[in-house]
KEVEXKOL-188815 format. One line per 2 residues: number of its first residue (from 1); their letters; for each residue x, y, z of C-alpha. Coordinates in Angstrom, 2 decimals. Each point is the difference from the previous one (the first is absolute). Layout:
N
NUM	a	X,Y,Z; ...
//
This chain:
370
1	mk	86.10,118.59,106.36; 3.27,-1.90,0.19
3	aa	1.65,-0.55,-3.37; 2.94,-2.18,-1.05
5	lv	2.09,0.14,-3.13; 1.65,-3.35,-0.77
7	sv	2.72,0.01,-2.65; 1.81,-2.69,-2.01
9	tn	1.89,-0.01,-3.21; -1.83,-2.98,-1.54
11	dl	-3.28,0.09,-1.95; -2.18,-1.04,2.99
13	at	-1.48,-3.05,-1.77; 1.65,-2.92,1.77
15	dn	1.44,1.30,3.30; -2.06,-1.77,2.63
17	rv	2.06,1.34,2.88; -0.88,3.57,-0.94
19	rr	-3.59,-0.97,-0.57; -0.16,-1.32,3.55
21	tc	1.49,3.26,1.27; -2.67,1.99,-1.76
23	dv	-2.76,-2.28,1.35; 1.28,0.37,3.55
25	ls	0.22,3.77,-0.32; -3.52,0.14,-1.39
27	gl	-1.16,-2.08,2.92; 1.55,2.48,2.38
29	gy	-2.00,2.83,-1.52; 2.62,1.42,-2.38
31	ev	-0.95,1.33,-3.36; 2.59,-1.80,-2.11
33	ll	1.76,1.09,-3.21; 2.31,-2.64,-1.46
35	vg	2.55,1.42,-2.44; 2.12,-1.92,-2.51
37	rk	0.64,0.17,-3.69; -1.66,-1.06,-3.25
39	lp	1.80,-2.45,-2.26; -0.96,-1.08,-3.51
41	gs	-1.17,-3.45,1.17; -1.55,1.06,3.34
43	lp	-3.06,-1.96,0.97; -3.19,1.90,0.93
45	ld	-0.66,0.85,3.64; -3.15,-0.35,2.07
47	rp	0.65,1.20,3.51; -2.32,1.43,2.72
49	yr	2.33,2.99,0.45; 1.54,2.56,-2.34
51	tk	2.93,-0.90,-2.19; 2.29,2.10,-2.17
53	rm	2.32,-1.50,-2.61; 2.34,2.62,-1.44
55	rl	1.01,-0.19,-3.63; 3.70,0.69,-0.20
57	lf	2.32,1.04,-2.81; 2.62,-2.50,1.20
59	nk	-0.67,-3.54,1.22; 3.49,-1.10,1.12
61	gp	3.38,1.26,1.04; 1.06,3.17,1.82
63	lf	-2.41,2.21,-1.95; -2.94,-2.11,1.05
65	ya	0.91,0.23,3.68; 0.65,3.74,-0.30
67	ey	-3.30,0.66,-1.74; -2.06,-2.23,2.29
69	nl	1.53,1.36,3.20; -0.46,3.62,-1.11
71	rl	-3.62,-0.52,-0.99; -0.72,-1.94,3.21
73	fi	1.65,2.73,2.08; -2.23,2.66,-1.58
75	ll	-3.07,-2.17,0.54; 0.90,-0.54,3.64
77	lf	0.57,3.69,0.58; -3.50,0.90,-1.15
79	sr	-1.77,-3.11,1.27; -2.72,0.09,2.69
81	at	1.59,-3.08,1.55; 0.74,-0.05,3.72
83	lf	2.10,-3.17,-0.35; 2.57,-0.90,-2.61
85	fs	0.68,-3.70,-0.54; 3.19,-0.65,-1.93
87	nd	0.69,-3.42,-1.53; 3.61,-0.83,-0.67
89	ld	3.09,2.17,-0.36; -0.92,1.32,-3.45
91	tm	-2.89,2.01,1.58; 1.69,0.90,3.29
93	lp	1.67,3.32,-0.90; -3.08,1.98,-1.19
95	ny	-2.10,-1.40,2.83; 2.61,0.89,2.62
97	la	0.56,3.50,-1.31; -3.71,0.80,-0.38
99	ar	-0.77,-1.43,3.47; 2.73,2.23,1.51
101	ir	-1.19,3.11,-1.83; -3.65,-0.49,0.78
103	gk	0.31,-1.62,3.43; -1.85,-3.14,-0.98
105	kl	0.27,-3.53,1.32; 2.14,-2.45,-2.03
107	vy	0.06,-3.75,-0.14; 2.69,-1.81,-1.97
109	dt	-0.62,-3.59,-1.18; 3.04,-1.65,-1.52
111	he	-1.05,-3.08,-1.94; 3.54,-1.30,-0.40
113	fy	3.61,0.63,0.94; 0.02,2.65,-2.72
115	te	3.67,0.98,-0.24; 0.98,-3.72,-0.09
117	vp	-2.02,-0.97,-3.10; 2.18,-1.39,-2.86
119	el	-0.98,2.88,-2.28; 1.83,2.30,2.36
121	vd	2.70,-2.28,1.38; 1.28,-0.44,-3.55
123	rp	-0.06,3.76,-0.65; 2.10,1.55,2.83
125	kv	-0.37,3.66,-1.14; -3.79,-0.25,-0.20
127	ra	-0.07,-1.86,3.32; 2.09,2.74,1.61
129	vw	-2.71,2.55,-0.87; -2.77,-2.08,1.57
131	la	2.15,-0.79,3.02; 0.65,3.73,0.48
133	ve	-3.76,0.68,0.01; -0.63,-2.87,2.40
135	rr	2.79,0.91,2.40; -1.13,3.61,0.13
137	if	-3.64,-0.69,0.68; -0.49,-3.48,1.50
139	pk	1.35,0.76,3.53; -2.43,2.94,0.24
141	lh	-3.11,-2.06,-0.75; -2.32,-0.73,2.93
143	tv	-2.27,-2.66,-1.51; 1.62,-2.65,-2.19
145	it	-1.54,-3.30,-1.13; 1.47,-2.87,-1.93
147	vn	-0.88,-3.49,-1.15; 1.89,-2.36,2.31
149	gs	2.19,-0.25,3.05; 3.25,-0.49,-1.92
151	ia	-0.29,3.27,-1.85; -1.26,1.80,3.15
153	aa	3.09,-1.19,1.91; 2.34,1.03,-2.82
155	ya	-1.45,3.49,-0.12; 0.03,0.32,3.76
157	er	3.66,-0.95,0.04; 0.84,2.42,-2.80
159	yg	-1.95,3.03,1.17; -1.25,-0.66,3.54
161	nn	-3.72,0.37,-0.78; -2.70,-2.10,1.55
163	vh	-1.52,-1.70,-3.08; -3.45,-1.54,0.11
165	vv	-0.63,-3.32,-1.84; -3.16,-0.52,-2.05
167	rn	0.34,-3.08,-2.19; -1.45,-0.33,-3.51
169	ip	-2.60,-2.57,0.98; -3.14,0.59,-2.09
171	pa	-3.33,0.17,1.78; -2.48,-2.78,-0.42
173	rd	-1.87,0.77,-3.20; -2.92,-1.73,-1.67
175	lg	1.37,-0.90,-3.42; -3.20,-1.64,-1.11
177	pl	-0.41,-3.42,-1.63; 3.17,-1.59,-1.25
179	ps	0.16,0.16,-3.82; 0.79,-3.29,-1.64
181	re	3.28,-0.64,-1.75; -1.89,-0.23,-3.26
183	al	-1.45,3.51,0.54; 3.53,1.33,0.43
185	gl	1.37,-1.90,-2.98; 2.17,-2.24,2.20
187	pl	0.78,-3.63,-0.71; -1.63,-2.68,2.17
189	gk	2.79,-2.55,-0.27; 2.97,2.10,1.17
191	ri	1.30,1.13,3.37; -0.10,3.79,0.09
193	ll	2.85,1.95,1.52; -0.50,3.72,0.56
195	mq	2.13,3.06,0.72; -1.74,3.36,0.38
197	ga	0.87,3.54,0.95; 0.30,3.57,-1.25
199	gi	3.76,-0.12,0.47; 1.18,-3.01,-1.95
201	nv	3.47,1.38,-0.37; 3.47,-1.33,-0.49
203	qr	1.41,-2.21,2.77; -3.43,-1.02,1.16
205	ga	0.21,-3.50,-1.46; -2.42,0.35,-2.93
207	ee	2.70,-0.77,-2.57; 0.97,-3.18,1.84
209	av	-3.61,-1.05,0.31; -0.45,0.30,-3.76
211	la	3.20,-2.03,-0.63; -1.15,-2.65,2.45
213	mr	-2.99,-0.65,-2.28; 2.35,-1.70,-2.49
215	el	-0.07,-2.96,2.44; -3.70,0.21,0.89
217	pe	-2.08,-0.95,-3.05; -2.86,-1.04,2.25
219	cl	-0.32,3.52,1.42; -1.16,3.45,-1.16
221	ll	1.65,3.12,1.50; -2.11,3.16,0.22
223	ii	1.77,3.30,0.66; -2.45,2.78,0.74
225	gg	0.95,3.69,0.46; 2.87,2.06,-1.39
227	gd	3.51,1.23,0.70; 3.38,0.59,-1.61
229	aw	0.60,-3.76,-0.47; -2.91,-0.28,-2.38
231	pv	1.92,0.47,-3.30; 2.56,-2.57,1.16
233	le	-2.74,-2.46,0.83; -1.61,0.44,-3.43
235	kl	3.40,-0.65,-1.62; 0.62,-3.14,2.07
237	vq	-3.36,-1.44,-0.88; 0.71,0.52,-3.68
239	eh	3.59,-1.23,0.05; -0.83,-3.22,1.80
241	gl	-3.26,-0.70,-1.74; -2.06,0.07,3.21
243	qd	-3.19,1.56,-1.35; -2.02,-3.03,1.01
245	rv	1.46,-0.04,3.53; 0.20,3.70,0.94
247	rl	-2.65,2.75,-0.28; 0.92,3.59,0.74
249	lg	-3.16,1.85,1.08; 0.07,3.73,0.58
251	km	-1.32,1.99,2.91; -3.66,-0.57,0.76
253	py	-2.52,0.93,2.73; 0.53,-1.80,3.31
255	er	-3.15,-2.09,-0.23; 0.90,-1.19,-3.49
257	mm	3.55,-0.80,1.07; -1.21,-2.01,2.99
259	ay	-2.22,-2.07,-2.29; 3.17,-1.36,-1.57
261	tr	1.74,-0.30,3.42; -2.88,-2.05,1.41
263	na	0.23,-2.37,-2.97; 3.76,-0.48,0.41
265	dl	1.73,-2.92,1.69; 3.14,1.78,1.27
267	gl	1.01,3.61,0.57; 3.55,1.18,-0.59
269	tl	1.91,2.69,1.89; 3.64,-0.32,-0.99
271	dk	1.81,3.23,0.90; 3.74,-0.34,0.17
273	dt	2.18,1.06,2.91; 1.92,2.50,-2.16
275	nl	-0.84,3.17,1.96; -1.40,0.98,3.38
277	ny	-3.34,0.99,-1.44; -0.66,-3.46,-1.49
279	rf	1.47,-1.74,3.03; -2.51,1.73,2.26
281	sl	-2.95,-0.08,-2.41; -3.45,-1.27,0.97
283	pn	-1.94,0.27,-3.27; -3.77,0.23,-0.27
285	kl	-0.12,-3.07,-2.21; 0.97,-2.27,2.89
287	fd	-3.19,0.87,1.80; -2.07,-0.12,-3.21
289	yl	1.21,-3.59,-0.56; -0.91,-0.99,3.51
291	ha	-3.45,1.64,-0.26; -0.51,-2.00,-3.19
293	gi	0.86,-3.18,1.92; 3.03,-0.95,-2.09
295	pv	3.41,-1.03,1.29; 3.08,2.23,-0.54
297	la	3.39,-0.66,-1.59; 2.30,2.60,1.56
299	td	3.65,0.92,0.24; 1.67,-0.01,3.41
301	lp	-0.45,3.64,1.00; -0.73,0.74,3.66
303	ev	-3.45,1.53,-0.18; -1.54,-2.21,-2.71
305	ag	1.68,-3.22,1.02; -0.86,0.72,3.62
307	iv	-3.74,-0.05,-0.77; 0.28,-3.06,-2.29
309	re	1.84,-1.94,2.69; -2.18,1.23,2.88
311	fd	-3.18,-1.33,-1.67; 1.63,-2.76,-2.08
313	cg	-1.86,1.31,-3.00; 2.59,-0.48,-2.75
315	vv	3.51,-0.84,-1.06; 3.08,2.16,0.65
317	la	2.83,-0.02,-2.53; 3.61,0.88,0.76
319	ra	0.38,1.70,-3.36; -2.18,0.99,-2.94
321	ep	1.60,-2.09,-2.72; -1.94,-1.54,-2.91
323	gt	1.01,-3.60,0.83; -0.69,0.46,3.72
325	ia	-3.46,1.45,-0.73; -0.87,-2.80,-2.43
327	ra	1.06,-2.75,2.42; -1.91,1.53,2.91
329	vq	-3.15,0.27,-2.14; 0.29,-3.60,-1.23
331	el	0.61,-1.38,3.49; -2.88,1.92,1.48
333	fm	-2.59,-1.12,-2.54; 1.19,-3.61,0.20
335	dr	-0.64,-0.12,3.76; -3.78,0.40,0.01
337	dr	-0.40,-0.32,3.79; 2.62,2.69,0.62
339	yr	-1.58,2.33,-2.57; -3.46,-0.49,1.51
341	al	1.38,0.84,3.46; 1.68,3.16,-1.31
343	re	-3.28,1.15,-1.54; -1.79,-0.49,3.34
345	na	2.75,1.87,1.84; -0.19,2.87,-2.53
347	tf	-3.71,0.41,0.78; 0.75,-0.12,3.75
349	aa	2.77,2.63,-0.42; -2.40,2.32,-1.85
351	rk	-2.41,-0.15,2.93; 2.75,0.77,2.51
353	ld	1.65,2.78,-2.05; -2.86,2.43,0.50
355	gg	-0.11,3.04,-2.28; -2.59,1.54,2.32
357	ae	2.51,-0.01,2.84; 2.54,1.86,-2.19
359	aa	-2.65,2.59,-0.97; -0.76,0.40,3.74
361	kl	3.69,0.72,0.63; -0.02,2.70,-2.64
363	rs	-3.23,1.42,1.42; 1.61,0.22,3.44
365	il	3.07,1.76,-1.34; -2.13,2.59,-1.79
367	qa	-2.35,0.48,2.94; 3.04,0.82,2.18
369	lg	0.69,3.04,-2.23; -3.03,1.69,1.54
//
């Protein structure tokens, strides 16, 4: 029987892209093992394939990456897998080495422009290490996938590889009846703004969204997920007395998160153009907003703004500044006809942006491996 080992460095709970990968592999007859790590706050898993979450001694920094990569390498060496599926640069090295040693097939899926993320751009010595790994291995890879055309073109220019594009469009999913606002503890008389994502990090506009709430007493901002900006957001809420206008909700199962999203009035995606990774980003939350039928407030980045403009399903901002955000929100909600049209266009965009078509692309790529 064909077997695939899919590896990531996260805790497996909220990564819908990887979940789709495992579903497609299972549909192609692979026995799937999904490997990640166990964190103190990790949500429980219920998957139709095997999962393994490693408990590590270190959860961040160089020692974490060293421990995780070593343990993953050993697991790959003794795995029954016929296909290794590596997600992102922080799993590439053990997958590549084990595939070479054992003569196995390897697929590399890069979810972002990894060496251009701000966490590395601002730390040149650490970035140099990851660039060295990437430069050594990337040109030798035969099957590479990424999330959008901008990143694919950048990698092709840098290394010469043919990079496949499979976007993070979620498949149509029956989310059941819509819970009422009362059931979720949400106010009936306020407009609800929402920002969601597992990577709510610095320079992604969350801080500016919180500060914009000083001018939006008629609104409630929900931020769902986690990331390194979280302590800053908590501090801003306290310092500016915004407890009645901002709620910071932690990570939650997808269905629960989408209950809030479906009850929102406007979805925010406010990444700043401070690095190539954010410039070329196409975050999952954009598609989640559209599938919930809510308009989008977005910064003017090529991939996100391109979709918003193509379907006229939201408002594009030149910059993520508190005053600019507040004015855009006020103007949008004052123009009821315009807002109603944007909601209709968001629903239309969700129908056109077909997650099933993206899954079919992935299936075709994997079938071509033989």
